[in-house]
N, C-alpha and C positions, 0 to 999 in steps of 0.2 A: 915576756914572762912565763907565757902558756910552751912558747916553742920548746917541749923538751926532747923529742925525737929529731923534726927539722936543725938544720947545720946552720950557726949565724944568724943573724938577725934580720928581717925581715925589708926587702929592700922600699925603700922611701919612698915611690911610686906603687907600690903594691900597697905599702902599710897607707896611706892616701885614698888608694884605691876599696879598701876592703874599711875603713874607719867609718864610725857613725858616733863616734864624739858631738860631733855637732848638734844629732838630734838628739842624743844621748840627758842633754841639759834638763828637757823637761823631764827626765824619771830620777835626776840624782839625787832625790831625796827620800821618793818611795822606793829606794835601792837600799841606802841606807838605815831605813825602817825595815828593809826586809831582812839585811845583815845583822839588824838587831835583835829582830826576834828567832833567827837564825841561832845567833849564840846561845843568845839566853835558851835555847831548846838545848844544845849541847850542851852546856853544862847541868841542865838538869837530868839528860840523862848519861852524865859521869865522863863525857869524855872533853869537858874543859875542867879545869881547876878554878876557884876565885879570884886567884890572880893573874890568870891568863883571859877569864871573862873581864876583867876588872881594866883590865888594859888594853884591849879590844876596845869594848861599848866604849872607853873614854875617848880615845884616840877616832871613832868614828863620829863622838858629838864633837869633838874638834874641829871634825870636817864639816859637819853640820853648818856651826855656827861659825866658820871660816873655810868656806868653800874654793878661798882662793891658796890655799895650801895642797891641794891638789894636782898631785904631775899628772898631767897628762900627755906630757911628752912619749910619743914611743908605744901609747896605749891604744888599740883596737877601739875600743866604749868605754863605756863609763864603769864597769864590772872590772874590767882589767886594772885602771887608772886606781879606782877604789882598794881594790886590794894591795897593788903594788903599793901604793901610799903608805898606807898599811902596815908593809912590810917592812917598809925602807925606815919607820917611826920607832918600831917595837920590834924588828927584828923577826928572821925568817920563822923561826925556834916560836913562836907563838903566834905569831901575823900570819902564818902558812897554815894554821889550823883553823880560822876561820871560815874556809872551803869546803871541808870536808861533809861528805853527804849531799855536797849539794853539786849544780854545775850551772856554766852560765847559759842552758839553753830551758833551765826552769827560773831562773833569774829573768829571763828575758820577757819571759808571758807574767810573770809575775809584778814586773815591775809596769809592764804594757797593762795589764788588767786592775791594778792600784788605780792608774792613773784615767784607764777609760770610767774607771765608776765613780772616781770623785768628778770628771767630766760631763756623764749622764746626768747627776743628781745637779748639778749647775744649771746644767739647760732644761733641765726638765724645773728648775725654780725660772727661768728666763721665757719656758711656756707659759707658766701660771703668770706670769705678768701682761703679757701679751696678750692673753685669752681676757683679764680681767679689766683690762685696757680697751681692748675692742667691747668688751661686757658693759663697762660705762659708755663707751661712744652708743651704743644699742638701746641703752636705756633713753638718753637724751633723745632718741629721734625716730620714739615707736612711730610718728605720725606726720615721720618726713617721707613723704611719697618718691618717687624715682622708678624712670623706667628700667625695664628687665630686657636684656639681653641674651638673644640667640645667633651665632654667628656674626655677633656685634652687630646687629641691629636688631631695633626697638619687637618686644616679644609680648610682654607684657607688663602692668605696672605691680612695683611693690615697693619696697621702702628700704631708706638706710638701712635704719634695724636690722632688718630681714638680712641685709647684705653683712652685715657685720657680724652677726649669727651664723649666716656659713661659713664664715670664717672660723669660727672658733670652733663647731662640729669638726671640722677638717681637722684642728689642730689637737682639739681632743682625739682622734684616731691616732694623730704622730703621738701624743702623749703615752697614752695605752701601750703603742707596740714599744715604743723605746723604755716605760715605764717596767715591762715584765718582762724586756729585755737586760735589765738587770739583776733579774736573781740568774741569769743563766753565767752572767760577767763576774757577780760575787761568788767564785768558788776558787779556792786555793791552788794553785799547780805546785806551788815551794815543799821541795820533796821526793819529787818526782825524777829528779836528778838529772843524767845526759838523756835518757829515752826508759832504760831499766830499771830504775829507783838505787838501792843502794843495800847492802847487805846488812846496814845498821839500821838497829829500832830504830828509827827514827819519829820522834812525835809529832805528824804533819796536824793532828786535829789543835796541839796547843799552837803552831806558829799562825795555823790557819782564825781560831779566832787572836792573835794576840794584833793579829793584820786586817782583824773586823770583817773577815769572813763570814757568809753565814754558811758554807761546808770546801768541801775541796772537790777536785777532780781526780779521780780515783787510778783508773789508768795514766801508769806513768809514759803509755804514748801518747796516749791522747792529749794528755797534762800539756806535753812538751812542741807535738808536734800540728795540735789541732787550731785552725782559726778560726772557725766558721763565725761563734760568736764576734767576733773582731769585725767581720764582714757584715753581720747581722746588725751589728750595733753601727757601723758605716752608713748602711741602706737605710736605716731609717733616720738618719741625720740628714741623707740625702732626697730624702722623701720631705722632710721637715722642709731641708729649703724648696722644694718643689712649689710645699703649698706657700711659703712666704713668697718666693720670686711672682706667681700666679697674681698675689694680694696685691706686689709692687705695679706689676701692669697694670691694673685697674686703675690704681691711683695715680698712676700715671698719665693715664689714658682720660681720667676722669679731670683731671686738674688741670688737662691742654685748654688754650683757647676757645676751640669750639666746644668741649664739652660746659667747661665752668664751673662742673657741679660741686666742686672742692678747691680748696686753696692748700696748699704745701704751708707751712712754716715758713719764715725769711732763714729762721737757724737751720735749715735742715736741705736748705737749698741753695744752687751756686750759680754765680752769674757770667755772663760771656766777656770775654777778650778784648769783642768786640760792638759787641751791639749792646747798649747800655739799658734796653727795654727790656733784655731776656730774663726769669728767674727761672732755672732748669735744676728738675728732679733729680739731681745726680747721684744721690745718695741710695735712688732707687734704681736707679741705672745702672752703678755697681750692684747694687746686691743681685741682678738678674746674670749680669755676669759670674758673679761668684759663686750664683747656684749650678752652672756650668761648670765652674773648676772643680764646684765639689762632686758631682756628676765622671768629670774626668780623672778625679781622683779613688773613685769609686770603682770605675773597670780599671783602672792601673793596678789594684788591690786584687780584683778578682781576676784579671791577667795573670800574678805575679804567683798565685795559689794553683789554677790550675791543672798545671804539670806537675809540682812537687808531689815528688814518693812520704811514703807515713816514715818520721821519725825527722827533724830538725838539720833542715838544709838554711844555709846562710839567707836566700832569695829572700828569705822572713823579714830578715833586717830592714828591707825597701820600704816594708808595708809603715814603720815608721813613721816619715816626714807626714805621709799620706794618711796615716790616723789625728796627727797632732792639727794639719790644715784643716782636715775638715771638722773638726770641733772647735776651732779658734773661729774658721768661718762662718759657722751657723749659730756660735755664741753670740758674736759680734754683731751678724744678719739679726737677730731675734732683738738683739739691744737696740739698733738704728729706726728697726721700721715699731719696735714701742715707742719710739721716743714721735717718730713722723704720725701716728695714730693718734696720740693725746694730744698734739696739738693741732690737727688738720680744724680748719676750718670749713662747716656745711654750709655751704649757699642755697640754702631752704628754697626762696624765691625761685633761682634757675632751675631749681630740681622739680619744680611745683610747676613752672611754667611749661617746661619739656614734657609734662606727664600730661598737662591740660590739653596740649595741642599734638599729644600723641596718637597713633591708630593703634596702637598697645593695649587702647581698649575697645577692641573691637571683639576679642574672645569672650569679655566678659558680657559684650551684650549678645552676643553667638548663642555663650549660655544662657542667658534671658531669655532670647526670643524662644527657644528650645523648648525651655521648661515652663514658661509663661503661656503660649501659645500650642503647645504640644504637638509644635515641627520638629522633623529630622533634625538631629546636629548640623548635616550636611547639607541639607538644605538652607540653615539658617548661615553655614559657614557660606555659604555661595552666595545669598546675601548681602554678607558685611563684606564679602570680597569684592562684587561690582560695586558694593557704596564708596567703598575706599578709593576704587580706580575713580570713582566721578570726583572727589575730594582729592586725591592727588591731580587730575587733570586742569583745576582750576587751582594752578598756584599753591596747591598743596595746604588747602585750605583743613580746618580739624572739621573732624566729624559731626560735631553737633551744629553747623554751617551747612546741612546737606539740606536742598528744599524737599518739601512733600510730593513735591514731582517728583523729585529724585527717588524718591523711597516710594511711590506709587509705581512707578516703572518697573525697578526692581522687583517689586514685588510678582508684579505682571507678568516680568520676565522668567521669572524663576515657579510661576505657577503656583504661588501660595496666595492664598485667599485671609487676609489680616487686613484690618484697618489700618491703613498708610497714617494716619493723623497719630495712633496709639504709639505705634513702631517708632514716629520721630520723638514724640514726646518720651518714649523707652533709651533712645539714641542722647537728645538731650540733656536727659537727669543721670546719666552713667557719670560720676567724676569720678578723679584718683581715687579720696577717701573713699567715697561708697564703695570703688572697685576690691581693695582691700578688704575692708571691712567685711563685704557681703562672703568671703573667701569662707568657704566650712570646713573645705581638708585638711587634714592634720600636717602640719610641719609649712602653712601659708602664710604670706603676711599678715594676718589677721592681726590687728593690734593686741588684743587679748591673747592671742596663742603665741605672739612675740613677745610678750610682756612675761606671760608662765616661763615661756623658756629663756628669758633672758634667768628671770629667779633660777630654776634648777639648776644652769650650769653657772651659774653663782656658788653657789654650793657646794657643786661638785669639785669646782677650783681652789676652792675652800677645804676639803678633803682633801685634794690630792696635797695640796702646799702642808697640811698636818703631816701627810703617809713621808711627804718628801724629806720632809725634815726630821719623821724619826728614824730615815735610814743614814741620813747626815750626821744624827748623834749618837747612832750606832757605830758608825766607824770612829769618832772625836773620841767614843769612850776605850773605847779597843788602844786606840795611840794613845790615852788617857794611862790606861793602863798599863802597857808598853813602857811609858815615860818613865812612870812609877818604877818599873822592874829597872831600866837601865838605872834610874838616880841611885838603888838601893845599891847595885855596884860599881856605879861610876862615880858615887859623890855627888855629882853633876844634875842639874833641873834642868833633863829632856821633855820636849814636848812632842807632839806630833805633828802635823800639817795642818794651819788653819786654815 
């Protein structure tokens, strides 16, 4: 339909190569809404009479409710398919007027931004839900001690609750980035035309409001050819996937037979085809793999963008499947991990055993010795290192089982004049619960601090939930207004996207 200069139809193989019709199913409804808003604006500025407006809006409404009527044959994309179907049904004289003042170029980015806007709100909703699930687990496990790790080696004693809060803090940063990005997404490009606008005084403000946008992208070149906001959006989702992948890895390790700190619900585990005893964390492993796919799609998007000149180029078409995959994968992963978090069984006894037998108490004891006896921390560090060496060579005995003679010899070796019996009592008296309750620095696993943090984060999550709902309602109300105006002309009940 667009072939005004070239002679004859496109070769079938070239059409297949050019076509994005399969990827465009994701934006079919958005393109209809954009067309409705554009047509209403054209009527308001006097370029369409009432009967023309009614005919176009009625046909677009029919396509919305009967998408099977859409003629996709020989169409390069959804925009051409909708326009050509419209013209076939109501004729070129009326249907051919719908596109005046508009280009496929501003349509493409309009549809993408409308979908991305809705997907961003959906993903924000999913982020709130997983954070609320993590905070619920944190609240239940404030005193559930467990080793904390660096280099996958036991480092200090912490709590399961403290771990859950660490994920929430990370996810909140992911939320804040996506939430801020929404403001840049929510700007209308409609009316920018192909690249240089129109001689018609289009009411871009009206179409922007009808489609629920907060403002518009003013410069016509920027509006049709820039994709930095889409890259920012995809980058934000990739960061979410990195956070989820790290969480999944922790849960996989902790649920292994060797750790046995947690148990993944049977409902979210797979079995082996040959080994009857196996209970595999396959959803978590797939999540790790899908995070790699998201990073691959992000890299593909940046590679496509890097050498494109200003003004629309067809290369940009290849961004769409990447955007759709990144969004669907991120939202599915958030849902899956939320299910897993909610149903995890925490093996408090195993965590307590690991903590009681861990040399991770050494740091707490070293700090205690330094503060209590006024010795240099490096000296206390040396004392504890030597005592751990002695305990480790004796079948990895816990620190509380070192002897008074061991302590006395180590103190002599380090030149530290401190009562060995008192130091031994300090070592034996240091329990995992005392370890975390004695922490004073802000952000530590001290139970009181963790409880306060959980309370604060719950309030923040609730506030974000309210703000996200307000954003969704704003778009919904705009679509309702659009629907009412369409109904006024077409006489049909036309709604927005639910």
